[in-house]
N, C-alpha and C positions, 0 to 999 in steps of 0.2 A: 764442902763448897769452898771454892777460891773467893773469899769474901775481901779483895783487896779495895773495891769500892767502899768499904765502910769508912775508909780515911775521908772520903769526899761527901760525906753524909749531909755536912752543913753548908754544901755550895748551894748557891741559889741562882736561877736562870736569869739571864740579861733580859732588860727591858727591850720591847720592839723599838725598830728604829723610828723615830718620830717623823711623821709626815710635815713637808715643808713645800708649799706652793712656791716659793722664790727659788729653793733649790732645784726644783722640778724643773721650772722655766730655764734655769741655766744649763741643767743638764740636756734638755731637749735642744736648746741653742746649739750647745757644743757637739750633740750627737748629730745634728743636721750639718754643720760644719765639717765634722770629721768625715761623715760618709761623702759629701762632696769633694773633698779634699783627698779622699781616697778612691775615689772614682776617677778624679783628675790623674792622680800617680798611676792607677792601674791602666788607663787608656795611654798614657805617655809609655808605661812599660811594653805594653803590647805593639806600639807603634814604632817607638824609635831607640829601645834600649836591648833588644835581643841580640845576643853574639851569634852573628850569622856561621861562624866557624864551630860552633858548639850547640846546636840546636837539640842536640841529644839531652844537654844540660839545661838550656835555656827555657825550652818549652815546658818541660815538667815543673820548674821552679815558678814561672809565670802563672801556671795553670792552678799551683798548688796556692799561690797567693789570691787568686780569683775564688777559688773554692772557699778559703778561709775568710775574703771578704763578704761573700754571701752570707755566710754563717754570721758575721757582724751584723749585716742588716736585719737577720732574723734576732739577734740578740737586742739590738737597739729596739725593734718592735716589741719585743717582750718587757724590756725596761722602760718602755715610752713613759708611762704615767702610774701613779700610785693613789692610795686612796687613804683619807684620815683614819686613824687608828679608833675604832667604835667598839664598845662592848654591850651588845644589845641586851635589852630587858628579858630576864628570864620567864617562860611562860608558865602560868599557874595549873592550867588545865589543858587536856588534849584538844579541845576546841580552839585554843590559841594558836596550834599548830596544823591542826586538820580540822578546818571550820565545818566541814559537810559531813564528818564523822557522826554516826549515829550514838556514840559514846562521849561526845563532845565534853560533859559535864564531869567526867571521872579524872583522876590524878594520871599523870603520864607515867609509863611504864618503860623502864630503860633496861636493856640486857646488856651485861657487860662479859665479852667474850676474851678469855685469855687463851690464846693458841699456843699449845706446846708439842713436842715430840719427845727429844731426849735432854732436854735441859734439867739441871739439878732441880728438884722439887722445892727445895729450901729457897731456891731463887725466885721461883713461881709464888712461894708463900708471902714473899715480901710485897709482890704484886697485889695479891689476895688482900692483905692486911691494908694497904694504902687504899684499895678500891672500896673496903668496908667503910673507910673513913671519909668518903665523899659525902658532902653536906648540900642541901639545896634549900632555898628560902620558902618552898611550897611543899605541901606534901607530895611524896614521889615513891613509885615502887621500883626500886633498884635491885635488880637479881644478877647475882655474881656466878659465871659459868666458866670451869676449866675445861678446855677442849683439849683432850690428851690423845694425840695420834699415836702416842708410844705405848698405850693400855697398860701402864705401870700401877701395881698395886700399892707402892709408895706413894705415888701421885695421888689416888685414891683416897690414901689414908690421910694426906694432908688436907685434902677437901673436906673429908668428914670432921677433921679437927678443927677446922677453921667455919665450919657450917656453911659451905658453898655447894654449888651443884657441880657434879662431875659427870662429863659427857665424853663417850669414846665411840669407836665403831670397829668393824671387823677388819677392814681394809684401810689403806692410806690412798685410796683413789683421788686423784686431783690435788694430792699433797695439801697445803694450806688452804686453797680455794675450796677443795672437797671437804676439808675438815669444817669450815664456816657453813659450807650447804648443809651438811649434816646437823650442824647446832642450830641452824635456822628452821629445819623441819621440827625439831622439838622444843622451840621457845616461840613466844609471842610478845615480846616487847615491842612497843611502837617505835622505838629507836635503838640502835645497837653501836656500842663502843668497841672499838678493835683494838685488842693489846697484844703485844708479842709477850713471850715468857718472861722477858726482862723489862717490861713495860711496868712503870709505877706512877698511875695517874696521882695527880695533885687533888686535894680536896675540892677545888674550884672548878673541876672540867666540865660538869654538867651545869653549873650556874653561870658560867661564862660562855657556853657553846650552844645551849639549846635556843637560846633568843633569835638565833639566825633562822631556826625552823618556823618562826612565826610567818615567814613567807611559805606558803603551801607548795612551793614548787622547788624549795631547798630540797636536794637528794642527800647530799653529805656535807660534811664540815671537816676540813682537815686541819689539826693544830701542828704547829712547828715542832720538829723531833728536837729534843736536846739530850746530848750524852753529858751527863755529869761527871763522867770519870776521865775525862780527856786529862792526860798528863800536863801539869802545870809547867814543866820544864825546870831547869836549875840555872840560877844566875851564873854568869861567867866568872866571878871572884869566888864562888863556891865550888865551882868546876875545876877551875885551875889550882884553887888552895888544896883539893883533896889529892891532885895529882903532884905539886909541887911545894904544897906548904905555904909558909907565910909569903915567900917570893911570888908566889902563883896568886894570891889574894890581892897582891899590892899591883901586880900586872893587870889583873881582871878589873880592878878599880880604876886603874889607869887608862885602859881602853874605853870603859863605860864612860869616863869623864869627858872623852874625845867625841865618841858616837853615840851616846846614850845607852839605856839599859839593854843588856844582850842577855837573852834566855834560850839556852840550849836544850832541845829534847822537847819542846813545847809542841804538842799535838803532832806527834811525828808522822802520823798517817793521814794528816789533813782531814780528819774525821769531823772537825766542826762543821754542823750543816747550816750556821746562820746565813751564809750567804744565798744557799738555795732556796730556803724558806723565807727569810725576812726580804729578800731582794727578788729574785726570779720567780718563785711560786707566787708570793704575793702581789706581785705586779700582773699577775694574769686574771685577778678578780673582776677587773673591768672588761675582760673578754668572756667571761665566765667559762674560763678554760685552765681552773686549778684543779690539777688531777688529785686523786688519792694516793697516798703513800703508805697506807696501811695502818702500821700503829699509831695510836693516836687520834684516830679519825672517828667521828660519829655519824652515823648512817641512818637515813628514815627507811624502814623495813619496806614500805609501801612501795618506794622508788626502786629499789633494788630488785625485790620480786616482780614488780610489773615489767621492768626491763627484760628480767630473765624471761618472763613468760612470752613478752613479745619476741625475743630472739629466739625463743625455743619453737614459736609458730613458724617463725620464716625459715628456721632449718628444717623443720618437718615438711613445709610445702616444698622446698628445694628437693628433699629426698623423693618426694611424691612424684613430683615433675621429672626428675631424672629416671625414676623406676617406670613411670609412664611413656617416656620417650624410648627407654631401652626395650619396653615391650613392644611397642608399636614398630620399630625398626627390625625386631627379630622375628615378629610373627607375622608382619605385614599387614595387620589388622588396622584400621582407620581409627578406630575408637575401643577404648578398654571398658569392659562390662562393669556395671555398678558394683556388683559384688566383688569382682578383683580389685577395682579401684578402692573400695572400702578395706580390703584386706592389704592392699599397698600402703595405705594410711596408717591402719593399724601397726604394721610392721615399722613404719618411719617414726611412729611416736614411741615404740618400744625402743629403737636403736637410738634415738637422739636423748641426750641427757639435759635436764633441767640444770642450769647453772648459775645462780644468783651472783656468785662472782666466778668469773671467766677460769676455766681449768688451763692454767698457763703460768709459766715461771715467773712472768710481771702480770699477775692477777689484777693488781690494783691499778694499773695506768690503762689496762685493757678493758676492766669494767668502766672506768671513767670514760673512755672512748665511746663504748655502748650507750651509756646514760646520757653522755652529752650529744650524742646524734639522734636521740628521740625528739625530734622536732614537734612532734604531735603533742607531747607531754610538756616540753621546754623545762627539762630538769636543769637545775643550778647546782653550783657548788661555790664553796668560798675557802679561802686560806684565812682562818682565824689568827688574829695577829698575836696573841700573848702564848707563851708556852704553858702546857696544861698537863704535862707528864714528864717524866725522865726515864732514861734507858741507857743500856751500856754500849759502848763503842766496840768495834773490833780492836782485840789488844794485840795483836801480832800480823807482821805482813800476810801470812797466810789465811788468816781470817779475812783481812781486807780484800785480798785477791779473790776470795771465793764470794764475797758480797759483791765487788765490783763487777766480776766476770758474769754474775747473774743479772745485775741491772742492765749491763752491756748487751749480752746475748739475748735477753728478753724483748729489750727495745729494738734491737736490729730485726728480731724474729717478727715483730708486729709491723716494723717498717717494710720489710720485704713480702709479708704474706697477707697484711690486712691494713695497708697503708692509710691513715685517716687523711691524707690528702685527697684521695679519691672515694671516701667514705660519705654517702649521702647522709644529709641531716646536719651536719657540722657547719657552723658558719664560717666565713673566711678567716675572721681573727682568730677562732680556735684551731684552725687548720694551720695557721701560722704558728700559733704557739706549740702545737704539738710537732710541727715541723722542726721548730727550733730545738726541741729535746731530742727528736731522731737525728737531726743533722749532726748535732754534737758528737754523737756516737760514730760518725763516719770521719771525725777529726784525725784519727790516727793515719789516714792515708795521706793527708797533707803534712801532717806532723812529722813524718818519716822524712819526706822531701827536705823540710826545714831542719831536721838535724843533720842529713847528709850534705847538704850544700856547703857549710862552711868546711867540712871535711874534704869534700871533693877539690874545692880550690886551693886550700892550703896543703894538700898532698901534691897536687899536680901544676896549679898554677893557672889552670883553665877557668877562666870567667863566665858566670851565665848572663852576663851583661856586657855589652859592648865596651864599656869603660866605666871605672868608678870616677866619674867625671862630676864637675859642679854641677850640671844638669841632675844627674843621678840623685845627689843629696838636697838638691833643691826641691826634688818631688817627694824624695823619701821622708826627710826630716820633719817638715812640717805635718805630715801625716801622723807620724809616730808620735809627735809630741802631743798632738791635739787627741789622738786615740788615748793616751794615758790621763790627759786631763779630763776628758770625757767619762772614762771608766773610774775615775777617782771621785768625781762629782755624781756620778749614776748610781755607785755603790756606796756613797759616803755612809762612813760610821764602821764599816766592815773592812778589814784588810784583805786585799786581793791577790797579792803576789803568790802567796802559797798556793792558792787554788789555781793560778794560770801555770805555776811550776809542775802541780801535781797532773794537770791535764795534758802538758807536753810529757811528762814522764809515764803517762798512762798507756803508750803507743803500742808496746807488745801484748798487753791485754786486750786492747781494742782491735787489734790486728787478729788475735786469736779467736776472739768472739765473732768478728766479721767472718773469718775463714769458716769457723764452725757452723754458721747460719747458712753461708752459700754453699757449703757441701751439703746441706739438707739435714744434718745432724741435730737431735733434740738437745736444748739447752737443758741440762739436769737441774733439779731444785735440791739444792743442798743448804741445810740448816747452817746460817753463819755461827761458829763456834762462840761461846761466851766466856770461855776461860782463856788465861794466856798460856802460850806455850813458850817454856824457857829454852829458846834456842834461835840460832841466826838463821836466814833464809837468803843466803847470797844467791843461792840456785834460781831464786825467782827474779832476781835482778840482772842476769847475765847481759841481756840487750842493753841495759843502762849503763853497766860497767863497759861495755864494748864501744857504746858513743864517748865516753869520758877518755878511754885509752886511745881511741882512734883520732879523738879531736886532740887530746895533748900531744900525742906523736906527729900527726900532721902539723901542729902549730909549730913544734919545735924545728922539724924539717923545713918549713917556709920560712922561718926566721933565719935559718942556715943559709938556705938557699939565696934570699935575699941579699945577705951579708956578703955571699960569695959571688953574687951577680949570675946565678944559675936560674934557668927556665924563664918565664914570663911574668913574674911576681912584680908587684908594684907596691910602694910603701903602704899607699892609701888602701889598696884591696886588702895586704896583709893585716893591717889594723883593723879595717873594718871586719874581717871574716874572724879574726882572732876575739874580737868583742863579742860577735855573734856566737861562736864556739864556746865562749866563756858563759855567757848567758843558758845555753843549752847544757853545759856541764853542772852549773849551778841548780838547775832543774833535776839533772839525773842524780845529783848529789843527796837531794832530799829523798829520793826513792831507795838510795843505796844505804842511808844513815837508817831509813825505817827498818830496813831489812836486819840490822844488827843492833836495833834499840833494845834495851833492857830497862825496867822502871827502876829508879832510884830508890834505896831504902835508907832511911824510912821516909815516906813521903811528906812527912810534916815539915821536912827541911828542904823542900824543893825550892819554895821560893824565898827562902832567907838567906842573906848573905851576911857574913861575919862583919860585925862591927870593929 
């Protein structure tokens, strides 16, 4: 087993971002002013700024800006308000979470599912050991199950060694969702904790989360995922010192004296999920729209099974109706005989599968949509504020690509084939929250335009606006400044540039996922590799390299043409597009650097600068 992560065992997770009513009010004020200013800018763009001699260029750009602005509206709604950080009191008995249970006086029973397929059994053992160390202030029945879809004797041996239950099956139908369904059929705990092969729960996970289930309508609790193996990076003096010796260290210290601490190679794949969990998902709690993300989540068995049965019944009924219509059309009979109708119903029941977790590459969010749309039961969810487990991050660009393609493709598949916007049962706030998630995966469409626009101008001198005039900057600059201020306050405590750059650099993967779904191809379920690949992956970032090369080449040409008086360039236009292109190149550079990143050795020197 590649145990590189042993060097990070002493790391502790960050505390949740504290709630501040004053900061929330400031964020809401800035967000409203930003949206109003953005609408003013876009209205002016559509009415007064389009270059009539280059509408082929002007229209796609202003349309891209409009689509991105709509995404901004959804993002503002998502981040609109937060809630105080609260840890509810842990329940003592089942009756505290399920008042009408006939067994209300007994201790709570919890099944811990550790799903695995081909991961190293010794890695899974670490999760088993940590699961066995879970504590609770009241008597509780904790049962640990390893769900092995790889059917491996060595995995069974580890389970026997650790004294935990080993569950497997003869097929891999439904992948992870099927694996979970199989385990649910042979277990009976009141609550289920879902872990991946690399998930290592903290001893507090049940003590801190089960209190949410005092609300009998609480279906699941998602805890923030935390990657404790994120590369800490190397301080600039150390990096330069290794390459240049003492002069390099002196140079590095001099640079840091001017610009502050500089760390290279820190979280090269932008894996840190704190922005997503602590900001985006947590602020969906008020709308009851925090969706399940799989590992680190706790589920009420009753909710998952009941939703599955309801969905099963609806699907069976659809099959019966379709068969009845087909029979009446082909036979020209007005009615179907009761015996034949019973046979149709039996056939439909046999053909339909009961799926507690939807058989889908994005089974987590899909199942969340199903539960949230059950208006009759009114199931709830919550993003728990504190981190209750640790896990491993993708350690190379290939693993990152596999994971992100799965996320994007699965989300887009739901968008196009079972769009939650049109799903009955979801409230308007829930639809907007889910819409924000799915809209973000369409961003590659307009991000391509934003990447191409400065290249086109710098290469040809053709402008998408009628002029880079005072009016243009009067409308654009206030919006851009307010946008940065609003996002800084709205995501206070968490750096945002890396995430924005990664989102821009994500465009080739987003386009590939979109094309795959539109062609009707199935998004395959690939297990994200848990080991480092000791090689470069420049082939995965060819589009990003192309953006950098084209932008740099077009920029050099534009400067030369402006100097020589060639074409229709203006100084303001060239400078504006050079700065725009530079921002794009910096975003691409992060992805390119990730493709060639290799971990430093030894890791304990990563954060130390020579004195």
